[in-house]
C-alpha positions as a Markdown table, in Angstrom:
| # | Residue | x | y | z |
|---|---|---|---|---|
| 1 | Met | 31.9 | 7.9 | 123.2 |
| 2 | Ser | 31.1 | 8.1 | 119.6 |
| 3 | Cys | 33.7 | 10.1 | 117.0 |
| 4 | Met | 30.6 | 11.0 | 115.1 |
| 5 | Ser | 27.5 | 13.3 | 115.5 |
| 6 | Gly | 25.1 | 14.1 | 113.3 |
| 7 | Glu | 24.6 | 18.4 | 112.9 |
| 8 | Met | 21.0 | 20.7 | 112.4 |
| 9 | Asp | 22.3 | 21.1 | 109.3 |
| 10 | Gly | 22.4 | 17.3 | 108.1 |
| 11 | Ser | 25.7 | 16.7 | 108.3 |
| 12 | Val | 27.7 | 14.2 | 110.2 |
| 13 | Arg | 31.0 | 15.6 | 111.9 |
| 14 | Ile | 33.8 | 13.2 | 112.5 |
| 15 | Ala | 36.4 | 13.8 | 115.0 |
| 16 | Trp | 39.8 | 13.8 | 113.2 |
| 17 | Glu | 43.0 | 15.8 | 113.6 |
| 18 | Ala | 45.5 | 15.8 | 111.1 |
| 19 | Asp | 47.8 | 19.2 | 108.7 |
| 20 | Gly | 46.1 | 21.6 | 111.0 |
| 21 | Phe | 41.9 | 20.2 | 110.9 |
| 22 | Val | 39.9 | 19.0 | 113.6 |
| 23 | Gly | 37.6 | 17.1 | 111.8 |
| 24 | Val | 35.7 | 16.1 | 108.2 |
| 25 | Arg | 32.2 | 17.0 | 107.9 |
| 26 | Val | 30.5 | 14.4 | 105.8 |
| 27 | Val | 27.4 | 16.2 | 103.4 |
| 28 | Ala | 25.4 | 14.3 | 101.0 |
| 29 | Ala | 22.3 | 15.9 | 100.0 |
| 30 | Arg | 19.2 | 14.7 | 98.8 |
| 31 | Arg | 20.2 | 11.7 | 99.8 |
| 32 | Pro | 18.0 | 9.9 | 102.9 |
| 33 | Ala | 20.2 | 9.7 | 106.6 |
| 34 | Ser | 20.7 | 5.8 | 106.1 |
| 35 | Glu | 22.9 | 6.6 | 103.0 |
| 36 | Leu | 24.7 | 9.9 | 104.4 |
| 37 | Ala | 25.3 | 7.7 | 107.6 |
| 38 | Glu | 27.1 | 4.9 | 105.4 |
| 39 | Tyr | 29.2 | 7.4 | 103.5 |
| 40 | Ala | 30.1 | 9.1 | 107.0 |
| 41 | Arg | 31.1 | 5.8 | 108.5 |
| 42 | Arg | 33.0 | 4.6 | 105.3 |
| 43 | Val | 34.8 | 8.2 | 105.3 |
| 44 | Ala | 36.2 | 7.7 | 109.1 |
| 45 | Asp | 37.2 | 4.4 | 108.8 |
| 46 | Ala | 39.2 | 5.8 | 105.9 |
| 47 | Ala | 40.3 | 8.7 | 108.3 |
| 48 | Leu | 41.3 | 6.1 | 110.7 |
| 49 | Phe | 44.0 | 4.9 | 108.7 |
| 50 | Asn | 45.3 | 7.8 | 106.6 |
| 51 | Arg | 46.7 | 11.1 | 109.1 |
| 52 | Thr | 47.1 | 13.4 | 106.3 |
| 53 | Thr | 44.3 | 15.5 | 103.6 |
| 54 | Gln | 46.6 | 14.0 | 100.6 |
| 55 | Thr | 46.4 | 10.2 | 102.1 |
| 56 | Leu | 42.8 | 10.5 | 102.9 |
| 57 | Arg | 41.7 | 12.5 | 99.1 |
| 58 | Ser | 43.7 | 9.6 | 97.6 |
| 59 | Ala | 41.9 | 6.6 | 99.9 |
| 60 | Leu | 38.5 | 8.1 | 99.6 |
| 61 | Arg | 38.9 | 8.5 | 95.7 |
| 62 | His | 39.9 | 4.7 | 95.2 |
| 63 | Glu | 37.0 | 4.3 | 97.6 |
| 64 | Phe | 34.2 | 6.4 | 95.9 |
| 65 | Gly | 35.8 | 6.7 | 92.7 |
| 66 | Gly | 34.6 | 10.7 | 91.5 |
| 67 | Ala | 31.4 | 10.7 | 92.9 |
| 68 | Phe | 32.6 | 13.8 | 96.2 |
| 69 | Asp | 34.3 | 17.2 | 96.4 |
| 70 | Phe | 36.8 | 17.1 | 98.8 |
| 71 | Asp | 36.9 | 20.9 | 100.0 |
| 72 | Thr | 40.0 | 22.1 | 102.5 |
| 73 | Gly | 39.2 | 25.3 | 102.2 |
| 74 | Val | 42.4 | 26.3 | 101.7 |
| 75 | Gly | 43.4 | 29.2 | 99.4 |
| 76 | Arg | 39.8 | 31.0 | 100.1 |
| 77 | Gly | 41.1 | 31.3 | 103.7 |
| 78 | Asp | 37.9 | 29.5 | 104.4 |
| 79 | Trp | 38.9 | 26.4 | 106.9 |
| 80 | Arg | 35.1 | 25.7 | 107.6 |
| 81 | Asp | 35.6 | 25.6 | 111.5 |
| 82 | Gly | 38.7 | 23.5 | 111.1 |
| 83 | His | 36.5 | 20.9 | 109.2 |
| 84 | Leu | 37.6 | 19.5 | 105.8 |
| 85 | Val | 34.1 | 18.9 | 104.2 |
| 86 | Val | 33.4 | 15.6 | 102.1 |
| 87 | Thr | 30.3 | 16.3 | 99.7 |
| 88 | Phe | 28.9 | 13.2 | 97.9 |
| 89 | His | 26.9 | 14.0 | 94.9 |
| 90 | Pro | 23.6 | 13.8 | 94.8 |
| 91 | Pro | 22.3 | 11.1 | 92.9 |
| 92 | Arg | 21.2 | 11.3 | 89.3 |
| 93 | Gly | 17.5 | 12.3 | 89.2 |
| 94 | Thr | 15.4 | 11.7 | 86.1 |
| 95 | Pro | 15.3 | 14.5 | 83.1 |
| 96 | Asn | 11.9 | 16.7 | 83.2 |
| 97 | His | 10.7 | 17.3 | 80.3 |
| 98 | Gln | 7.4 | 19.5 | 81.2 |
| 99 | Ile | 10.3 | 22.6 | 81.8 |
């Protein structure tokens, strides 16, 4: 039984019950599926040992630096169906000087 599932929107959901959440949604726009799967695996590994949003955020900052956003939806009343969202920044592209 897997604790991760691929979604139609291209994200990966990870089962994780802590601080009122039921899971973590990992998003990595404009990245290949294999890279998203690797990010999700590393987030799931961190989530095994970090059982609060504060400690998970800290562990991910240590692992990935500032390459992601960590959105709980708190403060907006938006809990994203009980999932906190970890969004990895898109890769840097080559500027298009023709625009």
